Backbone as CSV, one residue per row, in Angstrom:
resi,resn,N_x,N_y,N_z,CA_x,CA_y,CA_z,C_x,C_y,C_z
1,UNK,74.431,-48.516,-16.400,75.023,-48.947,-17.681,76.547,-48.882,-17.505
2,UNK,77.142,-50.200,-17.677,78.557,-50.412,-17.450,79.274,-50.261,-18.762
3,UNK,80.301,-49.550,-18.784,81.146,-49.440,-19.883,82.366,-50.259,-19.756
4,UNK,83.242,-50.544,-20.670,84.408,-51.286,-20.489,85.456,-50.354,-19.939
5,UNK,85.378,-49.076,-19.985,86.333,-48.083,-19.584,86.136,-47.817,-18.186
6,UNK,86.889,-48.158,-17.256,86.583,-47.771,-15.900,86.893,-46.302,-15.464
7,UNK,87.771,-45.646,-16.245,88.166,-44.362,-16.124,86.935,-43.431,-16.382
8,UNK,86.126,-43.790,-17.500,84.876,-43.005,-17.833,83.921,-43.103,-16.683
9,UNK,83.775,-44.480,-16.164,82.762,-44.620,-15.136,83.142,-43.838,-13.915
10,UNK,84.408,-43.757,-13.610,84.776,-42.955,-12.419,84.544,-41.520,-12.666
11,UNK,84.914,-41.028,-13.843,84.698,-39.642,-14.202,83.228,-39.300,-14.085
12,UNK,82.300,-40.158,-14.548,80.907,-39.998,-14.431,80.317,-39.828,-13.081
13,UNK,80.856,-40.753,-12.205,80.403,-40.689,-10.858,81.041,-39.450,-10.043
14,UNK,82.292,-39.018,-10.400,82.819,-37.771,-9.848,81.852,-36.617,-10.222
15,UNK,81.525,-36.554,-11.606,80.859,-35.464,-12.046,79.380,-35.381,-11.505
16,UNK,78.912,-36.638,-11.323,77.605,-36.642,-10.616,77.501,-36.229,-9.095
17,UNK,78.700,-36.628,-8.512,78.778,-36.143,-7.042,79.054,-34.667,-6.985
18,UNK,79.802,-34.075,-7.873,80.169,-32.738,-7.838,78.890,-31.826,-8.260
19,UNK,78.089,-32.306,-9.216,76.843,-31.815,-9.593,75.852,-31.748,-8.315
20,UNK,75.752,-32.704,-7.644,74.986,-32.901,-6.315,75.426,-31.840,-5.306
21,UNK,76.777,-31.833,-5.166,77.343,-30.862,-4.240,77.149,-29.321,-4.698
22,UNK,77.234,-29.029,-6.034,76.980,-27.780,-6.423,75.506,-27.187,-6.286
23,UNK,74.588,-28.344,-6.375,73.202,-28.015,-6.183,72.973,-27.690,-4.721
24,UNK,73.523,-28.590,-3.890,73.413,-28.302,-2.372,73.908,-26.907,-1.942
25,UNK,74.946,-26.589,-2.378,75.636,-25.262,-2.284,74.613,-24.148,-2.782
26,UNK,74.184,-24.340,-3.942,73.321,-23.407,-4.474,72.123,-23.002,-3.632
27,UNK,71.498,-24.171,-3.165,70.331,-24.245,-2.286,70.707,-23.357,-0.897
28,UNK,71.867,-23.687,-0.412,72.309,-23.048,0.756,72.611,-21.665,0.575
29,UNK,73.120,-21.246,-0.477,73.302,-19.832,-0.704,72.029,-19.016,-0.976
30,UNK,71.163,-19.665,-1.664,69.830,-18.951,-1.895,69.111,-18.841,-0.598
31,UNK,69.215,-19.773,0.292,68.465,-19.790,1.654,69.105,-18.635,2.591
32,UNK,70.500,-18.632,2.540,71.230,-17.465,3.354,70.971,-16.073,2.723
33,UNK,70.858,-15.870,1.447,70.456,-14.581,0.881,69.132,-14.222,1.141
34,UNK,68.206,-15.184,1.012,66.863,-14.970,1.395,66.607,-14.468,2.852
35,UNK,67.290,-15.206,3.706,67.339,-14.716,5.196,67.782,-13.284,5.312
36,UNK,68.874,-13.109,4.736,69.485,-11.714,4.735,68.633,-10.720,4.218
37,UNK,68.023,-10.982,3.154,67.142,-9.863,2.509,65.805,-9.648,3.546
38,UNK,65.280,-10.726,4.061,64.286,-10.458,5.093,64.620,-9.724,6.254
39,UNK,65.970,-10.013,6.728,66.357,-9.221,7.816,66.554,-7.639,7.336
40,UNK,66.990,-7.442,6.221,67.182,-6.063,5.742,65.801,-5.468,5.602
41,UNK,64.795,-6.069,5.074,63.472,-5.595,4.824,62.737,-5.341,6.110
42,UNK,63.027,-6.260,7.149,62.484,-6.048,8.458,62.966,-4.743,9.099
43,UNK,64.169,-4.570,8.908,64.798,-3.288,9.526,64.316,-1.968,8.819
44,UNK,63.848,-2.078,7.547,63.341,-0.899,6.855,61.910,-0.587,7.265
45,UNK,61.249,-1.482,8.082,60.006,-1.083,8.591,58.937,-0.885,7.434
46,UNK,59.010,-1.686,6.443,58.187,-1.763,5.344,56.825,-2.508,5.487
47,UNK,55.727,-2.036,4.807,54.499,-2.702,5.029,54.510,-3.943,4.129
48,UNK,53.945,-4.987,4.660,53.702,-6.333,3.892,52.481,-6.080,2.859
49,UNK,52.555,-6.698,1.867,51.605,-6.695,0.857,50.078,-6.880,1.338
50,UNK,49.968,-7.889,2.172,48.743,-8.202,2.688,48.058,-7.106,3.580
51,UNK,48.884,-6.451,4.323,48.490,-5.329,5.113,48.057,-4.249,4.330
52,UNK,48.901,-3.944,3.284,48.668,-2.833,2.339,47.355,-3.097,1.570
53,UNK,47.085,-4.206,1.146,45.853,-4.632,0.435,44.634,-4.475,1.326
54,UNK,44.805,-4.770,2.590,43.666,-4.675,3.692,43.425,-3.213,3.795
55,UNK,44.371,-2.391,3.990,44.103,-0.968,4.350,43.555,-0.359,3.000
56,UNK,44.000,-0.743,1.920,43.448,-0.106,0.685,42.005,-0.550,0.571
57,UNK,41.648,-1.693,0.884,40.133,-2.114,0.856,39.250,-1.182,1.802
58,UNK,40.003,-1.035,3.053,39.179,-0.246,4.098,39.037,1.224,3.529
59,UNK,40.002,1.656,2.840,39.925,3.082,2.416,38.925,3.169,1.324
60,UNK,38.832,2.202,0.414,37.811,2.235,-0.623,36.477,2.222,-0.056
61,UNK,36.208,1.310,1.038,34.933,1.197,1.380,34.496,2.504,2.247
62,UNK,35.519,3.102,2.992,35.209,4.351,3.634,34.874,5.489,2.723
63,UNK,35.613,5.523,1.509,35.239,6.507,0.547,33.988,6.334,-0.064
64,UNK,33.577,5.183,-0.249,32.231,4.915,-0.892,31.096,5.253,0.094
65,UNK,31.333,4.976,1.386,30.343,5.257,2.446,30.350,6.797,2.479
66,UNK,31.390,7.483,2.452,31.463,9.028,2.720,30.699,9.506,1.362
67,UNK,31.020,9.089,0.196,30.227,9.702,-0.900,28.651,9.448,-0.825
68,UNK,28.279,8.174,-0.247,26.932,7.979,-0.119,26.219,8.935,0.954
69,UNK,26.900,9.202,2.024,26.422,10.044,2.964,26.338,11.496,2.555
70,UNK,27.412,11.851,1.649,27.338,13.197,1.069,26.078,13.256,0.215
71,UNK,25.881,12.306,-0.593,24.638,12.422,-1.570,23.341,12.441,-0.624
72,UNK,23.350,11.602,0.419,22.267,11.718,1.262,21.905,13.067,1.946
73,UNK,23.021,13.723,2.360,22.979,15.025,2.975,22.545,15.982,1.957
74,UNK,22.963,15.920,0.816,22.547,16.753,-0.332,21.116,16.651,-0.539
75,UNK,20.696,15.474,-0.689,19.192,15.257,-0.879,18.397,15.715,0.237
76,UNK,18.755,15.616,1.434,17.998,16.122,2.611,18.108,17.639,2.656
77,UNK,19.145,18.219,2.267,19.285,19.562,2.177,18.312,20.191,1.122
78,UNK,18.259,19.391,-0.100,17.314,19.917,-1.154,15.792,19.726,-0.725
79,UNK,15.548,18.669,0.058,14.085,18.615,0.548,13.731,19.714,1.538
80,UNK,14.672,20.134,2.352,14.435,21.223,3.329,14.724,22.460,2.763
81,UNK,15.116,22.627,1.620,15.434,24.025,0.974,16.595,24.689,1.538
82,UNK,17.490,23.884,2.093,18.697,24.569,2.531,19.827,24.587,1.593
83,UNK,20.569,25.724,1.415,21.589,25.836,0.565,22.789,24.852,0.898
84,UNK,23.461,24.406,-0.187,24.515,23.374,-0.012,25.785,23.903,0.793
85,UNK,26.816,23.227,0.854,27.950,23.688,1.525,28.637,24.960,0.810
86,UNK,29.156,25.878,1.665,29.787,27.016,1.109,28.878,28.146,1.203
87,UNK,27.557,27.903,1.106,26.710,29.067,1.199,26.536,29.607,2.631
88,UNK,26.045,30.859,2.768,25.802,31.423,4.105,24.667,30.748,4.737
89,UNK,24.794,30.267,5.876,23.843,29.574,6.541,23.318,30.503,7.631
90,UNK,21.997,30.409,7.823,21.435,31.222,9.077,21.516,30.343,10.275
91,UNK,21.724,31.039,11.434,21.809,30.187,12.578,20.403,29.374,12.936
92,UNK,20.464,28.293,13.363,19.302,27.607,13.852,18.754,28.289,15.095
93,UNK,17.504,28.262,15.212,16.859,28.884,16.417,15.943,27.764,16.926
94,UNK,15.747,27.908,18.322,14.853,26.947,18.913,13.435,27.282,18.703
95,UNK,12.419,26.575,18.971,11.031,26.765,18.690,10.652,27.971,19.656
96,UNK,11.185,28.100,20.816,10.759,29.061,21.895,11.280,30.581,21.324
97,UNK,12.383,30.478,20.767,13.052,31.668,20.140,12.275,32.181,19.068
98,UNK,11.849,31.248,18.100,10.987,31.569,17.091,9.698,32.234,17.440
99,UNK,8.996,31.579,18.443,7.725,32.114,19.005,7.831,33.576,19.532
100,UNK,9.011,33.765,20.286,9.317,35.182,20.833,9.389,36.056,19.736
101,UNK,10.179,35.815,18.672,10.351,36.645,17.594,9.143,36.970,16.866
102,UNK,8.180,36.046,16.734,6.990,36.258,16.066,6.099,37.037,16.788
103,UNK,6.113,36.995,18.192,5.177,37.809,19.014,5.768,39.304,18.900
104,UNK,7.100,39.428,18.810,7.733,40.835,18.784,7.420,41.523,17.456
105,UNK,7.139,40.841,16.425,6.912,41.438,15.160,5.661,42.439,15.120
106,UNK,5.793,43.743,14.607,4.566,44.539,14.614,3.522,44.012,13.631
107,UNK,2.389,44.242,14.070,1.140,43.832,13.249,0.790,44.851,12.225
């Protein structure tokens, strides 16, 4: 759109050019700041979010498996009539040791 005043047209062109230059400067500044922050974070030896989430999932899976195994051990101990953890346990004997002990008992 042409106006009759050339001065206004020139000012509009200058303003448009300045706005484009400022936008380019802003993008360049953002890129440099982003690079600087990435370098700082890399030196801090921080864990990335993806790695943290992966390890957290592994821990949750391991905890669930451990709880399932603990329940299974408790069930097996109940079937065998063995006391749970913390109770005094008698030492396990081999079959031959049990036979010898049985023979040694007085009648």
